[in-house]
FIKOLZA-1660 file (N, C-alpha, C; in steps of 0.1 Angstrom, whole numbers, plus 5000, padded with zeros to 4 digits):
% residues 158
   i   px   py   pz ch aa at
   1 7496 5165 1075  A  X  N
   1 7505 5172 1091  A  X CA
   1 7493 5167 1102  A  X  C
   2 7499 5163 1111  A  X  N
   2 7492 5161 1122  A  X CA
   2 7489 5172 1133  A  X  C
   3 7482 5171 1141  A  X  N
   3 7477 5184 1150  A  X CA
   3 7480 5175 1166  A  X  C
   4 7488 5186 1175  A  X  N
   4 7487 5178 1188  A  X CA
   4 7474 5181 1196  A  X  C
   5 7474 5180 1208  A  X  N
   5 7462 5181 1216  A  X CA
   5 7459 5195 1215  A  X  C
   6 7469 5204 1216  A  X  N
   6 7462 5220 1217  A  X CA
   6 7462 5223 1202  A  X  C
   7 7460 5218 1191  A  X  N
   7 7459 5221 1182  A  X CA
   7 7469 5227 1171  A  X  C
   8 7483 5225 1176  A  X  N
   8 7493 5230 1174  A  X CA
   8 7498 5221 1161  A  X  C
   9 7500 5224 1149  A  X  N
   9 7510 5219 1139  A  X CA
   9 7521 5212 1146  A  X  C
  10 7522 5198 1142  A  X  N
  10 7537 5193 1145  A  X CA
  10 7544 5190 1135  A  X  C
  11 7556 5192 1133  A  X  N
  11 7569 5192 1124  A  X CA
  11 7568 5177 1120  A  X  C
  12 7566 5175 1109  A  X  N
  12 7570 5162 1102  A  X CA
  12 7584 5159 1098  A  X  C
  13 7588 5147 1100  A  X  N
  13 7601 5140 1098  A  X CA
  13 7611 5148 1085  A  X  C
  14 7600 5146 1074  A  X  N
  14 7603 5148 1060  A  X CA
  14 7610 5166 1061  A  X  C
  15 7599 5173 1064  A  X  N
  15 7604 5187 1065  A  X CA
  15 7612 5190 1072  A  X  C
  16 7613 5182 1083  A  X  N
  16 7626 5187 1093  A  X CA
  16 7638 5182 1086  A  X  C
  17 7640 5169 1083  A  X  N
  17 7652 5164 1075  A  X CA
  17 7656 5175 1066  A  X  C
  18 7646 5178 1057  A  X  N
  18 7650 5187 1047  A  X CA
  18 7655 5202 1052  A  X  C
  19 7651 5206 1062  A  X  N
  19 7655 5220 1067  A  X CA
  19 7669 5219 1073  A  X  C
  20 7672 5206 1080  A  X  N
  20 7684 5202 1084  A  X CA
  20 7697 5200 1073  A  X  C
  21 7690 5193 1061  A  X  N
  21 7702 5192 1051  A  X CA
  21 7706 5206 1040  A  X  C
  22 7692 5215 1041  A  X  N
  22 7697 5227 1038  A  X CA
  22 7709 5235 1046  A  X  C
  23 7704 5234 1060  A  X  N
  23 7716 5240 1067  A  X CA
  23 7724 5235 1067  A  X  C
  24 7730 5220 1068  A  X  N
  24 7744 5215 1063  A  X CA
  24 7747 5220 1048  A  X  C
  25 7740 5219 1040  A  X  N
  25 7745 5223 1025  A  X CA
  25 7751 5236 1027  A  X  C
  26 7746 5246 1032  A  X  N
  26 7751 5259 1035  A  X CA
  26 7762 5262 1042  A  X  C
  27 7764 5250 1055  A  X  N
  27 7778 5249 1062  A  X CA
  27 7788 5243 1052  A  X  C
  28 7784 5232 1046  A  X  N
  28 7795 5228 1033  A  X CA
  28 7798 5239 1026  A  X  C
  29 7790 5247 1020  A  X  N
  29 7796 5254 1012  A  X CA
  29 7801 5267 1016  A  X  C
  30 7799 5270 1027  A  X  N
  30 7809 5280 1034  A  X CA
  30 7822 5275 1036  A  X  C
  31 7823 5263 1040  A  X  N
  31 7833 5254 1042  A  X CA
  31 7845 5257 1030  A  X  C
  32 7834 5251 1018  A  X  N
  32 7844 5251 1008  A  X CA
  32 7849 5264 0999  A  X  C
  33 7841 5275 1005  A  X  N
  33 7844 5287 1000  A  X CA
  33 7854 5292 1008  A  X  C
  34 7854 5289 1019  A  X  N
  34 7870 5292 1029  A  X CA
  34 7881 5286 1027  A  X  C
  35 7879 5271 1020  A  X  N
  35 7892 5265 1018  A  X CA
  35 7892 5263 1003  A  X  C
  36 7886 5266 0993  A  X  N
  36 7890 5264 0976  A  X CA
  36 7889 5281 0973  A  X  C
  37 7897 5284 0962  A  X  N
  37 7898 5295 0954  A  X CA
  37 7884 5291 0946  A  X  C
  38 7879 5301 0937  A  X  N
  38 7870 5299 0929  A  X CA
  38 7868 5290 0921  A  X  C
  39 7882 5286 0914  A  X  N
  39 7883 5280 0903  A  X CA
  39 7883 5267 0908  A  X  C
  40 7884 5263 0922  A  X  N
  40 7892 5249 0924  A  X CA
  40 7880 5244 0936  A  X  C
  41 7867 5244 0935  A  X  N
  41 7858 5240 0941  A  X CA
  41 7852 5228 0938  A  X  C
  42 7849 5221 0949  A  X  N
  42 7847 5207 0950  A  X CA
  42 7833 5206 0954  A  X  C
  43 7826 5197 0947  A  X  N
  43 7810 5191 0952  A  X CA
  43 7809 5175 0955  A  X  C
  44 7802 5179 0967  A  X  N
  44 7804 5165 0972  A  X CA
  44 7788 5161 0969  A  X  C
  45 7785 5149 0961  A  X  N
  45 7774 5144 0958  A  X CA
  45 7768 5134 0969  A  X  C
  46 7757 5138 0975  A  X  N
  46 7749 5129 0986  A  X CA
  46 7736 5123 0979  A  X  C
  47 7730 5109 0980  A  X  N
  47 7718 5107 0972  A  X CA
  47 7709 5108 0978  A  X  C
  48 7708 5115 0992  A  X  N
  48 7697 5121 0997  A  X CA
  48 7700 5130 1012  A  X  C
  49 7689 5135 1016  A  X  N
  49 7688 5144 1025  A  X CA
  49 7694 5136 1039  A  X  C
  50 7690 5122 1039  A  X  N
  50 7692 5116 1053  A  X CA
  50 7709 5112 1052  A  X  C
  51 7713 5109 1041  A  X  N
  51 7725 5106 1038  A  X CA
  51 7734 5113 1044  A  X  C
  52 7730 5131 1041  A  X  N
  52 7738 5141 1045  A  X CA
  52 7741 5143 1059  A  X  C
  53 7726 5140 1067  A  X  N
  53 7727 5144 1081  A  X CA
  53 7731 5131 1088  A  X  C
  54 7730 5116 1084  A  X  N
  54 7739 5108 1088  A  X CA
  54 7755 5109 1087  A  X  C
  55 7761 5114 1076  A  X  N
  55 7773 5115 1075  A  X CA
  55 7777 5127 1082  A  X  C
  56 7773 5135 1085  A  X  N
  56 7776 5148 1094  A  X CA
  56 7771 5143 1110  A  X  C
  57 7767 5132 1116  A  X  N
  57 7763 5125 1127  A  X CA
  57 7751 5129 1130  A  X  C
  58 7744 5137 1128  A  X  N
  58 7732 5146 1131  A  X CA
  58 7722 5136 1134  A  X  C
  59 7721 5125 1126  A  X  N
  59 7709 5116 1128  A  X CA
  59 7718 5103 1127  A  X  C
  60 7714 5090 1132  A  X  N
  60 7719 5078 1131  A  X CA
  60 7719 5073 1118  A  X  C
  61 7730 5066 1114  A  X  N
  61 7727 5060 1097  A  X CA
  61 7720 5046 1098  A  X  C
  62 7710 5046 1090  A  X  N
  62 7701 5033 1089  A  X CA
  62 7708 5025 1074  A  X  C
  63 7702 5014 1075  A  X  N
  63 7707 5004 1065  A  X CA
  63 7698 5009 1053  A  X  C
  64 7685 5015 1053  A  X  N
  64 7679 5019 1041  A  X CA
  64 7673 5034 1045  A  X  C
  65 7664 5038 1035  A  X  N
  65 7658 5051 1037  A  X CA
  65 7643 5049 1042  A  X  C
  66 7638 5035 1041  A  X  N
  66 7627 5031 1051  A  X CA
  66 7627 5032 1065  A  X  C
  67 7640 5028 1070  A  X  N
  67 7646 5026 1081  A  X CA
  67 7645 5043 1091  A  X  C
  68 7646 5050 1083  A  X  N
  68 7644 5064 1086  A  X CA
  68 7631 5067 1093  A  X  C
  69 7619 5061 1087  A  X  N
  69 7606 5061 1094  A  X CA
  69 7602 5076 1088  A  X  C
  70 7606 5085 1077  A  X  N
  70 7606 5097 1074  A  X CA
  70 7591 5103 1075  A  X  C
  71 7582 5094 1075  A  X  N
  71 7564 5101 1080  A  X CA
  71 7562 5101 1091  A  X  C
  72 7571 5096 1100  A  X  N
  72 7568 5096 1118  A  X CA
  72 7567 5110 1124  A  X  C
  73 7560 5116 1133  A  X  N
  73 7564 5127 1138  A  X CA
  73 7575 5124 1148  A  X  C
  74 7582 5138 1150  A  X  N
  74 7596 5136 1157  A  X CA
  74 7590 5143 1174  A  X  C
  75 7600 5135 1183  A  X  N
  75 7598 5138 1195  A  X CA
  75 7607 5151 1200  A  X  C
  76 7599 5157 1208  A  X  N
  76 7608 5168 1215  A  X CA
  76 7626 5162 1217  A  X  C
  77 7625 5148 1225  A  X  N
  77 7639 5149 1227  A  X CA
  77 7647 5145 1214  A  X  C
  78 7644 5139 1206  A  X  N
  78 7650 5139 1191  A  X CA
  78 7654 5152 1188  A  X  C
  79 7645 5162 1184  A  X  N
  79 7648 5174 1181  A  X CA
  79 7660 5180 1188  A  X  C
  80 7661 5180 1201  A  X  N
  80 7672 5187 1209  A  X CA
  80 7685 5174 1209  A  X  C
  81 7683 5163 1208  A  X  N
  81 7695 5155 1205  A  X CA
  81 7700 5157 1189  A  X  C
  82 7694 5162 1181  A  X  N
  82 7699 5166 1166  A  X CA
  82 7703 5181 1168  A  X  C
  83 7700 5186 1175  A  X  N
  83 7705 5201 1175  A  X CA
  83 7715 5204 1183  A  X  C
  84 7718 5198 1193  A  X  N
  84 7730 5196 1198  A  X CA
  84 7740 5190 1188  A  X  C
  85 7739 5182 1182  A  X  N
  85 7750 5177 1171  A  X CA
  85 7749 5191 1162  A  X  C
  86 7739 5194 1156  A  X  N
  86 7743 5205 1145  A  X CA
  86 7748 5216 1150  A  X  C
  87 7748 5219 1162  A  X  N
  87 7756 5231 1169  A  X CA
  87 7771 5229 1175  A  X  C
  88 7771 5212 1174  A  X  N
  88 7786 5211 1176  A  X CA
  88 7788 5210 1189  A  X  C
  89 7779 5209 1198  A  X  N
  89 7781 5207 1217  A  X CA
  89 7783 5192 1220  A  X  C
  90 7793 5191 1230  A  X  N
  90 7796 5179 1233  A  X CA
  90 7787 5176 1246  A  X  C
  91 7784 5163 1244  A  X  N
  91 7773 5158 1256  A  X CA
  91 7788 5149 1267  A  X  C
  92 7790 5154 1278  A  X  N
  92 7800 5148 1286  A  X CA
  92 7796 5133 1286  A  X  C
  93 7806 5126 1290  A  X  N
  93 7804 5113 1291  A  X CA
  93 7800 5111 1309  A  X  C
  94 7809 5118 1317  A  X  N
  94 7807 5114 1328  A  X CA
  94 7796 5128 1331  A  X  C
  95 7784 5127 1335  A  X  N
  95 7777 5137 1338  A  X CA
  95 7767 5135 1349  A  X  C
  96 7766 5143 1357  A  X  N
  96 7755 5137 1370  A  X CA
  96 7748 5149 1366  A  X  C
  97 7734 5145 1363  A  X  N
  97 7718 5151 1360  A  X CA
  97 7714 5161 1372  A  X  C
  98 7717 5174 1365  A  X  N
  98 7711 5184 1376  A  X CA
  98 7695 5185 1379  A  X  C
  99 7690 5177 1370  A  X  N
  99 7675 5177 1371  A  X CA
  99 7667 5192 1370  A  X  C
 100 7673 5194 1360  A  X  N
 100 7665 5209 1355  A  X CA
 100 7650 5208 1354  A  X  C
 101 7645 5196 1348  A  X  N
 101 7632 5191 1340  A  X CA
 101 7628 5183 1353  A  X  C
 102 7613 5183 1359  A  X  N
 102 7609 5170 1368  A  X CA
 102 7607 5157 1356  A  X  C
 103 7608 5160 1347  A  X  N
 103 7605 5146 1340  A  X CA
 103 7616 5143 1333  A  X  C
 104 7629 5146 1331  A  X  N
 104 7641 5145 1327  A  X CA
 104 7652 5140 1338  A  X  C
 105 7655 5127 1340  A  X  N
 105 7665 5123 1351  A  X CA
 105 7677 5115 1344  A  X  C
 106 7685 5109 1347  A  X  N
 106 7698 5103 1342  A  X CA
 106 7695 5089 1335  A  X  C
 107 7683 5085 1337  A  X  N
 107 7680 5072 1332  A  X CA
 107 7664 5073 1325  A  X  C
 108 7658 5083 1327  A  X  N
 108 7641 5084 1325  A  X CA
 108 7644 5096 1316  A  X  C
 109 7638 5096 1304  A  X  N
 109 7631 5083 1295  A  X CA
 109 7644 5077 1287  A  X  C
 110 7654 5079 1291  A  X  N
 110 7665 5075 1283  A  X CA
 110 7681 5076 1291  A  X  C
 111 7690 5075 1286  A  X  N
 111 7704 5075 1295  A  X CA
 111 7707 5090 1286  A  X  C
 112 7705 5096 1279  A  X  N
 112 7714 5106 1272  A  X CA
 112 7704 5118 1275  A  X  C
 113 7690 5118 1274  A  X  N
 113 7687 5128 1271  A  X CA
 113 7688 5144 1282  A  X  C
 114 7689 5135 1297  A  X  N
 114 7694 5147 1305  A  X CA
 114 7703 5157 1301  A  X  C
 115 7717 5145 1300  A  X  N
 115 7728 5156 1295  A  X CA
 115 7725 5164 1282  A  X  C
 116 7715 5159 1273  A  X  N
 116 7713 5169 1263  A  X CA
 116 7705 5180 1266  A  X  C
 117 7691 5179 1271  A  X  N
 117 7686 5192 1274  A  X CA
 117 7696 5200 1285  A  X  C
 118 7701 5194 1293  A  X  N
 118 7708 5203 1300  A  X CA
 118 7718 5212 1294  A  X  C
 119 7727 5205 1286  A  X  N
 119 7740 5214 1277  A  X CA
 119 7727 5222 1269  A  X  C
 120 7716 5217 1265  A  X  N
 120 7706 5230 1258  A  X CA
 120 7705 5242 1264  A  X  C
 121 7703 5239 1274  A  X  N
 121 7698 5250 1286  A  X CA
 121 7709 5256 1284  A  X  C
 122 7721 5251 1289  A  X  N
 122 7734 5261 1293  A  X CA
 122 7738 5263 1281  A  X  C
 123 7734 5260 1270  A  X  N
 123 7739 5269 1258  A  X CA
 123 7729 5280 1249  A  X  C
 124 7718 5278 1258  A  X  N
 124 7703 5288 1249  A  X CA
 124 7697 5280 1242  A  X  C
 125 7699 5271 1241  A  X  N
 125 7690 5263 1227  A  X CA
 125 7676 5261 1232  A  X  C
 126 7679 5259 1243  A  X  N
 126 7664 5255 1248  A  X CA
 126 7659 5263 1264  A  X  C
 127 7647 5268 1267  A  X  N
 127 7646 5275 1278  A  X CA
 127 7645 5264 1291  A  X  C
 128 7651 5268 1303  A  X  N
 128 7653 5259 1316  A  X CA
 128 7640 5265 1324  A  X  C
 129 7630 5269 1318  A  X  N
 129 7621 5281 1326  A  X CA
 129 7610 5272 1329  A  X  C
 130 7606 5264 1323  A  X  N
 130 7597 5250 1326  A  X CA
 130 7601 5241 1338  A  X  C
 131 7589 5237 1345  A  X  N
 131 7591 5224 1353  A  X CA
 131 7594 5212 1348  A  X  C
 132 7586 5209 1331  A  X  N
 132 7586 5198 1325  A  X CA
 132 7590 5201 1314  A  X  C
 133 7599 5192 1303  A  X  N
 133 7604 5192 1292  A  X CA
 133 7594 5187 1281  A  X  C
 134 7587 5173 1287  A  X  N
 134 7582 5163 1280  A  X CA
 134 7590 5159 1267  A  X  C
 135 7598 5151 1269  A  X  N
 135 7608 5147 1260  A  X CA
 135 7603 5138 1251  A  X  C
 136 7592 5130 1254  A  X  N
 136 7583 5119 1246  A  X CA
 136 7570 5127 1239  A  X  C
 137 7571 5138 1243  A  X  N
 137 7560 5144 1234  A  X CA
 137 7565 5148 1220  A  X  C
 138 7553 5149 1210  A  X  N
 138 7557 5151 1199  A  X CA
 138 7561 5169 1198  A  X  C
 139 7567 5176 1189  A  X  N
 139 7571 5189 1188  A  X CA
 139 7564 5197 1176  A  X  C
 140 7561 5210 1181  A  X  N
 140 7556 5216 1168  A  X CA
 140 7564 5221 1158  A  X  C
 141 7562 5226 1149  A  X  N
 141 7573 5231 1139  A  X CA
 141 7579 5243 1146  A  X  C
 142 7572 5252 1151  A  X  N
 142 7578 5267 1158  A  X CA
 142 7588 5262 1168  A  X  C
 143 7584 5253 1176  A  X  N
 143 7595 5250 1186  A  X CA
 143 7607 5240 1180  A  X  C
 144 7604 5235 1170  A  X  N
 144 7617 5226 1163  A  X CA
 144 7626 5238 1153  A  X  C
 145 7619 5247 1150  A  X  N
 145 7626 5255 1142  A  X CA
 145 7633 5267 1153  A  X  C
 146 7630 5269 1161  A  X  N
 146 7634 5279 1170  A  X CA
 146 7646 5269 1177  A  X  C
 147 7645 5257 1181  A  X  N
 147 7655 5250 1187  A  X CA
 147 7669 5250 1178  A  X  C
 148 7665 5247 1162  A  X  N
 148 7672 5242 1150  A  X CA
 148 7682 5257 1149  A  X  C
 149 7672 5268 1149  A  X  N
 149 7681 5280 1147  A  X CA
 149 7692 5285 1156  A  X  C
 150 7684 5285 1170  A  X  N
 150 7693 5286 1182  A  X CA
 150 7709 5278 1179  A  X  C
 151 7707 5263 1176  A  X  N
 151 7716 5254 1178  A  X CA
 151 7728 5259 1165  A  X  C
 152 7723 5263 1156  A  X  N
 152 7728 5269 1142  A  X CA
 152 7732 5280 1140  A  X  C
 153 7734 5289 1155  A  X  N
 153 7734 5301 1155  A  X CA
 153 7730 5313 1146  A  X  C
 154 7716 5309 1139  A  X  N
 154 7710 5317 1132  A  X CA
 154 7701 5326 1140  A  X  C
 155 7705 5339 1138  A  X  N
 155 7698 5350 1148  A  X CA
 155 7685 5357 1140  A  X  C
 156 7673 5360 1144  A  X  N
 156 7663 5364 1139  A  X CA
 156 7662 5379 1142  A  X  C
 157 7662 5387 1136  A  X  N
 157 7661 5401 1141  A  X CA
 157 7646 5401 1146  A  X  C
 158 7642 5409 1157  A  X  N
 158 7629 5411 1165  A  X CA
 158 7625 5427 1160  A  X  C
% end
């Protein structure tokens, strides 16, 4: 596992995808439990965690497993993008960036991140208190898990 400049562990893509796949499995099971009787349950067999995530639209489908680059670090903007999809939040097509963060605009670093982080702030997935979001920086495990848990509606007792 890599360390960032401050010495914090960064989440690696394999563990991140595994956590997302487990959450999706729980969601699928809950849906099956609600829609099926105990004697009439169906199971969907997915070949890998990445195919589960791609089929649910949380990550972009790739031609092969290597194309997912599972050993690469994950960027802050990628985690927010996946969390938005995991939580079922919609990114409005016609959107004027409010510029909550100094380093995110309608076109910088790309054309979707402003909508994603601002929808994340509006829905309590990420905090809008900082001046910068650092979308192209690696994310720590703690940050990624907090974002994913909030997007999935998982509350932690304090």
